[in-house]
C-alpha positions as CSV (number, residue, x, y, z in Angstrom):
1,X,0.0,0.0,0.0
2,X,1.4,3.4,-1.0
3,X,1.1,6.6,1.1
4,X,-1.8,8.7,-0.2
5,X,-3.8,11.8,0.5
6,X,-6.6,9.9,2.2
7,X,-4.2,8.5,4.8
8,X,-2.8,11.9,5.5
9,X,-6.3,13.4,5.8
10,X,-7.5,10.7,8.1
11,X,-4.6,11.5,10.4
12,X,-5.4,15.2,10.2
13,X,-9.1,14.6,10.9
14,X,-8.2,12.6,14.0
15,X,-5.9,15.4,15.1
16,X,-8.5,18.1,14.6
17,X,-11.2,16.0,16.4
18,X,-8.8,15.6,19.4
19,X,-8.0,19.3,19.5
20,X,-11.7,20.2,19.5
21,X,-12.3,17.8,22.3
22,X,-9.5,19.3,24.4
23,X,-10.6,22.9,23.6
24,X,-14.1,22.3,24.9
25,X,-12.8,20.1,27.7
26,X,-14.9,17.1,26.8
27,X,-14.2,13.6,28.1
28,X,-13.5,10.4,26.2
29,X,-11.7,11.9,23.2
30,X,-11.1,8.5,21.7
31,X,-14.8,8.4,20.7
32,X,-14.3,11.5,18.5
33,X,-11.1,10.0,17.0
34,X,-12.9,6.8,16.1
35,X,-15.7,8.7,14.5
36,X,-13.3,10.8,12.4
37,X,-11.5,7.6,11.1
38,X,-14.8,6.0,10.0
39,X,-16.1,9.3,8.5
40,X,-13.3,10.0,6.0
41,X,-14.7,9.4,2.5
42,X,-13.1,9.4,-1.0
43,X,-15.2,12.2,-2.5
44,X,-16.9,15.5,-1.5
45,X,-20.4,14.2,-2.4
46,X,-19.9,11.0,-0.3
47,X,-18.5,13.0,2.6
48,X,-21.6,15.3,2.5
49,X,-23.9,12.3,2.1
50,X,-22.2,10.5,4.9
51,X,-22.5,13.5,7.2
52,X,-26.3,13.7,6.6
53,X,-26.8,10.0,7.0
54,X,-24.8,9.9,10.2
55,X,-26.8,12.8,11.7
56,X,-30.0,10.8,11.1
57,X,-28.8,7.4,12.2
58,X,-26.7,8.6,15.1
59,X,-29.7,10.7,16.4
60,X,-31.9,7.6,16.2
61,X,-29.2,5.4,17.8
62,X,-28.7,7.9,20.6
63,X,-32.5,8.0,21.3
64,X,-32.8,4.2,21.3
65,X,-29.7,3.9,23.5
66,X,-31.0,6.4,26.0
67,X,-34.3,4.6,26.2
68,X,-32.5,1.2,26.5
69,X,-30.2,2.6,29.2
70,X,-33.1,4.1,31.2
71,X,-35.0,0.8,31.1
72,X,-32.3,-1.8,31.2
73,X,-29.3,0.2,32.6
74,X,-26.0,-0.8,30.8
75,X,-26.5,-4.6,31.0
76,X,-24.4,-6.3,28.3
77,X,-27.4,-8.2,26.9
78,X,-29.4,-4.9,26.6
79,X,-26.5,-3.2,24.8
80,X,-26.3,-6.1,22.3
81,X,-30.1,-6.1,21.7
82,X,-30.1,-2.3,21.0
83,X,-27.1,-2.8,18.6
84,X,-29.0,-5.4,16.7
85,X,-32.1,-3.2,16.5
86,X,-30.0,-0.3,15.2
87,X,-28.3,-2.4,12.6
88,X,-31.7,-3.6,11.3
89,X,-32.9,0.0,11.1
90,X,-29.8,1.2,9.3
91,X,-30.1,-1.6,6.7
92,X,-33.8,-0.9,6.3
93,X,-33.0,2.8,5.7
94,X,-30.3,1.8,3.2
95,X,-27.6,3.5,5.3
96,X,-25.4,0.5,5.9
97,X,-22.2,2.6,5.7
98,X,-23.2,4.5,8.9
99,X,-23.6,1.3,11.0
100,X,-20.0,1.4,12.4
101,X,-20.1,4.9,13.9
102,X,-23.8,4.6,15.0
103,X,-22.9,1.5,17.0
104,X,-20.1,3.5,18.7
105,X,-22.8,6.0,19.6
106,X,-25.1,3.4,21.0
107,X,-22.4,1.8,23.2
108,X,-21.1,5.1,24.4
109,X,-24.6,6.5,25.2
110,X,-25.7,3.2,26.9
111,X,-22.6,3.4,29.1
112,X,-24.4,6.4,30.7
113,X,-27.3,4.2,31.8
114,X,-29.9,6.7,30.6
115,X,-28.3,9.9,32.0
116,X,-29.2,12.4,29.3
117,X,-26.4,14.9,30.1
118,X,-23.7,12.2,29.8
119,X,-25.4,10.7,26.7
120,X,-25.5,14.2,25.1
121,X,-21.8,14.6,25.7
122,X,-21.1,11.2,24.0
123,X,-23.3,12.1,21.1
124,X,-21.5,15.4,20.7
125,X,-18.2,13.6,20.6
126,X,-19.4,11.5,17.7
127,X,-20.5,14.6,15.8
128,X,-17.2,16.3,16.4
129,X,-15.3,13.4,14.8
130,X,-17.7,13.3,11.8
131,X,-17.6,17.0,11.2
132,X,-13.8,17.1,11.6
133,X,-13.4,14.5,8.8
134,X,-15.8,16.4,6.6
135,X,-13.9,19.7,7.1
136,X,-10.5,18.2,6.5
137,X,-11.7,16.4,3.4
138,X,-12.9,19.6,1.8
139,X,-9.9,21.8,2.9
140,X,-6.9,19.5,2.6
141,X,-6.2,18.0,-0.8
142,X,-9.9,18.0,-1.8
143,X,-10.7,14.9,-3.9
144,X,-10.3,15.4,-7.6
145,X,-11.7,12.3,-9.2
146,X,-11.2,13.6,-12.8
147,X,-7.5,14.0,-12.4
148,X,-7.3,10.6,-10.6
149,X,-9.4,9.0,-13.4
150,X,-7.1,10.3,-16.1
151,X,-4.0,9.1,-14.4
152,X,-5.6,5.7,-13.8
153,X,-6.7,5.3,-17.4
154,X,-3.3,6.3,-18.8
155,X,-1.4,3.7,-16.6
156,X,-4.1,1.1,-17.3
157,X,-3.9,1.5,-21.0
158,X,-0.1,1.2,-20.9
159,X,-0.4,-2.1,-19.1
160,X,-3.2,-3.3,-21.5
161,X,-1.1,-2.5,-24.6
162,X,1.8,-4.6,-23.3
163,X,-0.4,-7.6,-22.6
164,X,-2.3,-7.4,-25.9
165,X,1.0,-7.1,-27.9
166,X,2.4,-10.2,-26.3
167,X,-0.8,-12.2,-25.9
168,X,-0.7,-14.1,-29.2
169,X,3.1,-14.4,-29.5
170,X,3.2,-15.7,-25.9
171,X,6.5,-13.9,-25.3
172,X,5.7,-13.1,-21.7
173,X,6.1,-15.8,-19.0
174,X,2.7,-17.5,-18.2
175,X,3.0,-16.7,-14.4
176,X,3.9,-13.1,-15.2
177,X,1.1,-12.8,-17.7
178,X,-1.5,-14.1,-15.2
179,X,-0.3,-11.7,-12.5
180,X,-0.3,-8.7,-14.9
181,X,-3.8,-9.7,-16.1
182,X,-5.1,-9.9,-12.6
183,X,-3.6,-6.6,-11.7
184,X,-5.1,-5.1,-14.9
185,X,-8.6,-6.4,-13.9
186,X,-8.2,-4.7,-10.4
187,X,-7.1,-1.4,-12.1
188,X,-10.2,-1.4,-14.4
189,X,-12.5,-2.0,-11.4
190,X,-10.8,0.8,-9.6
191,X,-11.4,3.1,-12.6
192,X,-15.0,2.1,-12.5
193,X,-15.2,3.2,-8.9
194,X,-13.6,6.5,-9.7
195,X,-16.1,7.1,-12.6
196,X,-19.0,6.6,-10.1
197,X,-17.5,9.2,-7.8
198,X,-17.2,11.7,-10.7
199,X,-20.8,10.9,-11.7
200,X,-22.0,11.5,-8.2
201,X,-20.1,14.7,-7.7
202,X,-21.5,16.1,-11.0
203,X,-25.1,15.0,-10.8
204,X,-25.8,15.4,-7.1
205,X,-23.6,18.1,-5.8
206,X,-24.1,20.7,-8.5
207,X,-26.1,21.5,-11.6
208,X,-24.2,19.8,-14.5
209,X,-23.0,21.9,-17.4
210,X,-23.3,20.6,-20.9
211,X,-19.5,20.4,-21.3
212,X,-19.2,18.4,-18.0
213,X,-22.0,16.0,-19.1
214,X,-20.2,15.5,-22.5
215,X,-17.0,14.8,-20.7
216,X,-18.7,12.1,-18.6
217,X,-19.8,10.5,-21.9
218,X,-16.1,10.5,-23.0
219,X,-14.9,9.0,-19.7
220,X,-17.6,6.3,-19.8
221,X,-16.5,5.3,-23.3
222,X,-12.8,5.2,-22.3
223,X,-13.7,2.9,-19.5
224,X,-15.9,0.7,-21.8
225,X,-13.0,0.4,-24.3
226,X,-10.5,-0.6,-21.6
227,X,-13.0,-3.2,-20.3
228,X,-13.4,-4.6,-23.9
229,X,-9.6,-4.8,-24.3
230,X,-9.4,-6.8,-21.1
231,X,-12.2,-9.1,-22.4
232,X,-10.0,-9.7,-25.5
233,X,-7.2,-10.8,-23.2
234,X,-9.6,-13.1,-21.3
235,X,-10.9,-14.7,-24.5
236,X,-7.3,-15.3,-25.8
237,X,-6.4,-17.0,-22.5
238,X,-9.5,-19.1,-22.4
239,X,-9.9,-20.1,-26.0
240,X,-7.1,-19.2,-28.4
241,X,-4.3,-21.6,-27.4
242,X,-6.8,-24.5,-27.0
243,X,-7.7,-24.3,-30.7
244,X,-5.5,-25.9,-33.4
245,X,-4.4,-23.3,-36.0
246,X,-1.7,-22.7,-38.6
247,X,1.1,-20.2,-38.0
248,X,-0.5,-17.7,-40.5
249,X,-3.5,-17.4,-38.3
250,X,-1.2,-16.4,-35.4
251,X,0.3,-13.8,-37.6
252,X,-3.1,-12.4,-38.7
253,X,-4.3,-12.1,-35.1
254,X,-1.1,-10.6,-33.9
255,X,-0.9,-8.0,-36.6
256,X,-4.5,-7.0,-36.2
257,X,-4.0,-6.6,-32.4
258,X,-1.0,-4.4,-33.1
259,X,-3.2,-2.2,-35.3
260,X,-5.9,-2.0,-32.5
261,X,-3.4,-1.0,-29.9
262,X,-1.8,1.6,-32.2
263,X,-5.2,3.1,-32.9
264,X,-6.1,3.1,-29.2
265,X,-2.8,4.9,-28.5
266,X,-3.5,7.6,-31.1
267,X,-7.0,8.2,-29.6
268,X,-5.6,8.7,-26.1
269,X,-3.0,11.1,-27.5
270,X,-5.9,13.1,-29.1
271,X,-7.6,13.4,-25.7
272,X,-4.3,14.7,-24.3
273,X,-4.2,17.3,-27.0
274,X,-1.1,15.9,-28.7
275,X,-2.7,14.7,-32.0
276,X,-5.2,16.4,-34.2
277,X,-8.2,14.6,-35.7
278,X,-7.4,12.2,-38.5
279,X,-10.5,11.1,-40.4
280,X,-8.4,9.1,-42.9
281,X,-6.9,7.0,-40.2
282,X,-10.3,6.2,-38.8
283,X,-11.6,5.2,-42.2
284,X,-8.7,2.9,-42.8
285,X,-9.0,1.4,-39.4
286,X,-12.7,0.6,-39.9
287,X,-12.0,-1.1,-43.2
288,X,-9.2,-3.1,-41.7
289,X,-11.3,-4.2,-38.7
290,X,-14.2,-5.2,-41.0
291,X,-11.7,-7.0,-43.3
292,X,-10.2,-8.9,-40.4
293,X,-13.6,-10.2,-39.3
294,X,-14.6,-11.2,-42.8
295,X,-11.3,-12.9,-43.3
296,X,-11.8,-14.9,-40.1
297,X,-15.4,-15.8,-41.1
298,X,-14.2,-17.1,-44.5
299,X,-11.4,-19.1,-42.9
300,X,-13.8,-20.6,-40.3
301,X,-16.2,-21.6,-43.1
302,X,-13.4,-23.7,-44.7
303,X,-12.0,-25.0,-41.4
304,X,-14.0,-27.1,-38.9
305,X,-11.6,-28.0,-36.2
306,X,-11.1,-25.3,-33.5
307,X,-13.5,-22.9,-35.2
308,X,-15.7,-22.2,-32.2
309,X,-12.9,-21.1,-29.9
310,X,-11.2,-19.0,-32.6
311,X,-14.5,-17.4,-33.6
312,X,-15.0,-16.3,-30.0
313,X,-11.6,-14.6,-29.9
314,X,-12.1,-13.0,-33.3
315,X,-15.5,-11.6,-32.2
316,X,-14.1,-10.1,-29.1
317,X,-11.3,-8.5,-31.1
318,X,-13.8,-7.1,-33.6
319,X,-15.9,-5.6,-30.8
320,X,-12.9,-4.0,-29.2
321,X,-12.2,-2.4,-32.6
322,X,-15.8,-1.2,-32.8
323,X,-15.6,0.4,-29.3
324,X,-12.3,2.1,-30.4
325,X,-14.2,3.6,-33.4
326,X,-16.8,5.0,-31.1
327,X,-14.1,6.4,-28.8
328,X,-12.3,8.0,-31.8
329,X,-15.5,9.8,-32.9
330,X,-15.7,11.3,-29.4
331,X,-12.1,12.3,-29.6
332,X,-12.4,13.9,-33.0
333,X,-15.5,15.9,-32.0
334,X,-14.7,16.8,-28.4
335,X,-13.2,20.1,-27.6
336,X,-12.6,19.0,-24.0
337,X,-9.2,17.3,-23.6
338,X,-9.1,14.4,-21.1
339,X,-6.6,16.4,-18.9
340,X,-8.9,19.2,-17.9
341,X,-6.9,22.2,-16.7
342,X,-9.6,23.4,-14.3
343,X,-9.3,20.2,-12.3
344,X,-5.6,20.5,-11.7
C-alpha cells in the first residue's frame, strides 16, 4: 500500500477532532477520534452524504440507546439487543455505511445508563469526529476524481497495450502474464469506482453543465473500451491456445491486435491534445477491422476444427475495434481534452 492523500487526511481529521475535544474540555476523546476515522470518504459528495446520513442514524441510535439505558441500565445483553435493532434499522433505511459509527454512539450512550447529560456529551463527541473529517476532506487536498481518473486510465492503457501485444506471440512468461492480467482487472475495477464518484459529484452536488456532461460520456466510453480490451485478453487466455491453428492465423491475429493498440494509443493522445483529428486513419481502421472479421469468417467456413474457440476470440477483437471507433469519434468531435486544466 502506498502513502496517499486519504491516509494523511485521516490522520489530520483525528488530530482536529482531538484538539476540538481538548478545547471544549470534553471527556473520552477516543470516541471522537474513532468517528473521524470512519467518516473519511473518497469524494466530496460521499462526505456530505455520509454526514447527513450519520446525523440521522446517530440521532436515532442515541435516542434508542438512552431509552434502553433508562430501562435496562447498561447490562451487556441490553447493549447487544439495542445494537441489533440499530443495525436492522440502518439496513432498512439503506444506510449501511453508517452502522459502524452509529454503534459506537449506541455503546457510548448506553454506558451512561440513561443519564441524558452524559449521553448528550457522548453524542456530541461523535459529531465532532464526523464534522472534523468532513472539514479536512474539503480543505486539505480535496478529492479530484477527474485527475485521478485520467492518471488511472493512462497507466491502465499502458499495461493493457503490453499484454495485448504479447498475448498471441506468448512472449511473456505465463506466471507473469497471469499476475499482470489480474492486476489489470483490479485497475479497471478501480477506474469504474472513480467514474462513479465523478458521476455522483457532478449530478448530485451541483447542476451539471453541458461540457461536463459531455466529458462524462467520453470518460464512460474510455472505461468501456478498456474493459473490452481486457475481455479480449480473457478470450485469448480461455480459447485461443486451446484451438488448433496454422502459423499464418497467429500472424493475422497478432498483426491486427497491433493495429488496434496503435489506434487506441493515437486516440488517447488526441484526448491529451497531442494529436489532431485524422479522419483518414479512422476510415482505414474501420475497413481493416471489418476486413479482419470477414477474413476470419471465411477461414472458419473452410475449417471445422477449433472454429468455435477462434471465432469467440475474433468476435471479441472485432468488438474491441468497434468500441475504439466510437471512442475515436468522441475524440475527434470533443473540444474538452481528457486532462482538464480546471481540475488540476
